[in-house]
C-alpha positions in Angstrom: -25.4 -11.6 -22.7 -21.8 -10.0 -22.1 -21.1 -9.1 -18.6 -20.0 -5.3 -17.9 -17.0 -5.1 -16.0 -16.4 -2.2 -13.9 -14.2 0.6 -15.4 -11.0 1.2 -13.5 -9.4 4.6 -13.3 -5.7 5.4 -12.3 -5.1 7.5 -9.4 -3.3 10.1 -11.7 -6.3 10.2 -13.7 -8.6 10.8 -10.9 -6.4 13.5 -9.3 -5.9 15.4 -12.8 -9.8 15.4 -12.8 -10.4 16.5 -9.5 -7.9 19.3 -10.0 -9.2 20.4 -13.3 -12.9 20.5 -11.4 -11.3 22.6 -8.5 -9.8 25.0 -10.9 -12.6 25.2 -13.2 -15.3 25.1 -10.6 -17.5 23.1 -13.0 -17.5 19.7 -12.2 -20.6 18.9 -14.4 -18.5 20.2 -17.4 -15.4 18.2 -16.5 -17.6 14.9 -16.2 -19.3 15.7 -19.5 -15.7 16.4 -21.2 -14.5 13.0 -20.2 -17.7 11.0 -20.5 -18.0 10.2 -16.7 -20.9 10.4 -14.2 -21.2 13.5 -12.4 -21.8 11.4 -9.1 -18.4 9.6 -9.6 -16.3 12.6 -10.1 -18.2 14.3 -7.0 -17.2 11.1 -4.9 -13.6 11.6 -6.0 -13.6 15.2 -5.2 -15.0 14.6 -1.7 -12.6 11.9 -1.1 -9.6 14.3 -2.1 -11.0 16.8 0.3 -11.2 14.5 3.1 -7.9 12.8 2.6 -5.9 15.6 0.7 -4.1 16.4 3.9 -2.3 13.3 4.1 -0.1 14.1 1.2 1.6 16.5 3.2 2.1 14.4 6.2 5.5 12.7 6.4 3.9 9.2 7.4 0.7 8.5 8.3 -0.1 6.4 11.5 -1.3 3.5 9.2 1.8 3.4 7.3 3.8 3.6 10.7 1.9 0.8 12.1 2.4 -1.4 9.2 6.1 -0.6 9.1 6.3 -1.7 12.8 4.4 -4.9 12.1 6.9 -5.6 9.4 9.8 -4.9 11.3 8.6 -7.1 14.3 8.0 -10.0 11.7 11.5 -9.5 10.3 13.0 -9.6 13.8 11.1 -12.9 14.6 12.3 -14.3 11.4 16.0 -13.4 12.3 15.7 -14.7 15.8 14.6 -18.1 14.4 17.3 -18.0 11.9 19.8 -17.5 14.7 18.4 -20.3 16.7 18.5 -22.6 13.5 22.1 -21.5 13.0 23.3 -22.2 16.6 21.7 -25.7 16.4 23.3 -26.4 13.1 26.7 -25.6 14.8 26.1 -27.6 17.8 25.1 -30.5 15.8 28.1 -30.1 13.6 30.5 -29.9 16.5 28.7 -32.9 18.1 28.9 -34.8 14.7 32.6 -34.2 14.3 33.5 -35.1 17.9 31.5 -38.4 17.1 33.5 -39.1 14.0 37.1 -38.2 15.5 37.0 -41.0 18.3 
């Protein structure tokens, strides 16, 4: 018996259908037109209403926090690399002084 896979829709497709629903004011007709379940389209529309304002925000708080974490991680990596570089320079100097005598 073949297994059913969950159909994936692109964000662009979802947005286009939600906008069509808003313009036409008939989610049932739009769902029927594209062969979708009305409940799924209603879910997309509700999500759009709840999160649509984020489109106009410069950066959401979540994005800012993720960027801060990334910067902190990169700063730690740079710090480690500087320590490694200094250790290698010191070792190299020490090794050269041992070979010249």
